[in-house]
C-alpha positions as CSV (number, residue, x, y, z in Angstrom):
1,M,-8.9,-12.4,4.4
2,T,-7.4,-9.0,5.1
3,K,-8.9,-6.2,3.1
4,A,-8.0,-2.6,2.3
5,V,-11.2,-0.6,1.8
6,W,-11.9,3.1,0.9
7,N,-15.2,4.6,-0.2
8,Q,-16.8,1.2,0.2
9,A,-14.5,-0.3,-2.5
10,V,-12.1,-3.1,-1.8
11,I,-8.7,-1.9,-3.0
12,A,-6.7,-4.9,-1.9
13,E,-7.4,-8.4,-0.5
14,A,-5.0,-11.1,0.7
15,A,-4.8,-14.0,3.1
16,Q,-3.3,-13.0,6.4
17,E,-0.3,-15.2,5.8
18,D,0.5,-13.2,2.7
19,I,0.6,-9.9,4.5
20,V,3.8,-8.5,5.9
21,V,3.5,-6.2,8.8
22,V,6.2,-3.5,9.4
23,E,5.9,-0.8,12.0
24,G,2.2,-1.5,12.3
25,N,1.5,-1.2,8.6
26,R,0.2,-4.1,6.6
27,Y,1.9,-4.6,3.2
28,F,-0.1,-6.4,0.6
29,P,1.4,-8.4,-2.2
30,A,1.2,-6.2,-5.4
31,A,-0.8,-9.0,-7.1
32,A,-3.5,-8.6,-4.4
33,V,-4.1,-4.9,-5.1
34,N,-6.6,-3.6,-7.7
35,G,-4.2,-1.4,-9.8
36,A,-7.2,0.2,-11.5
37,M,-7.8,2.1,-8.3
38,L,-4.3,3.4,-8.0
39,R,-2.9,6.3,-9.8
40,P,0.9,7.1,-9.6
41,S,1.8,10.1,-7.5
42,A,4.8,12.3,-7.7
43,T,5.4,12.1,-3.9
44,H,8.4,10.3,-2.5
45,T,9.7,10.1,1.1
46,T,12.8,8.5,2.5
47,C,13.0,6.2,5.5
48,P,16.6,5.7,6.9
49,W,16.2,1.9,7.1
50,K,13.6,1.0,4.4
51,G,14.8,3.4,1.6
52,V,12.8,5.7,-0.7
53,A,9.0,5.2,-0.8
54,S,6.8,6.0,-3.8
55,Y,3.1,6.8,-3.5
56,Y,-0.1,6.2,-5.3
57,D,-3.4,8.2,-5.1
58,V,-6.4,5.9,-4.5
59,V,-9.2,6.7,-6.9
60,V,-12.7,5.4,-6.2
61,G,-15.9,6.6,-7.8
62,G,-14.3,9.7,-9.1
63,Q,-13.0,10.7,-5.6
64,V,-9.3,10.9,-5.0
65,N,-7.5,10.0,-1.7
66,K,-4.0,11.6,-2.4
67,D,-1.0,9.5,-1.5
68,A,-3.0,7.0,0.3
69,A,-0.9,4.1,-0.8
70,W,2.8,3.6,-0.8
71,Y,5.5,1.1,-1.7
72,Y,9.3,0.8,-1.8
73,P,10.4,0.1,-5.4
74,E,14.0,-0.8,-4.2
75,P,13.9,-1.3,-0.4
76,K,17.1,-1.5,1.5
77,D,18.3,-5.0,2.6
78,A,16.8,-4.4,6.1
79,A,13.4,-4.1,4.5
80,K,13.6,-6.7,1.8
81,D,10.4,-8.4,3.0
82,I,8.3,-5.5,1.7
83,A,9.7,-5.6,-1.8
84,G,6.8,-5.9,-4.3
85,R,4.2,-4.9,-1.7
86,V,1.9,-2.0,-1.1
87,A,0.6,-0.4,2.1
88,F,-2.2,2.0,2.9
89,W,-3.2,4.9,5.2
90,R,-5.1,8.2,5.1
91,G,-8.6,6.8,5.7
92,V,-8.1,3.5,4.0
93,T,-9.4,0.8,6.4
94,V,-7.3,-2.3,6.7
95,A,-8.9,-5.1,8.6
96,D,-9.3,-8.9,8.8
């Protein structure tokens, strides 16, 4: 199983075959993510080929990792494989 961990808490966990890798980032199915540890952020960025990304703060044990998770609510056709998926960075460890 592939896990996303921050502050010793498992934020997401999925079988390797359920993970989509794009540009070195592993995108977990939304159903594999513990939504209780995510808080919507006002941050948005734009990728020319994926579209507009929205972010979540990761919240564990009262500590906040700002914008540490992102997703594409409406990815462009070239990135349709990441629809309904969440990726992590900023100190979140993703490993098998």
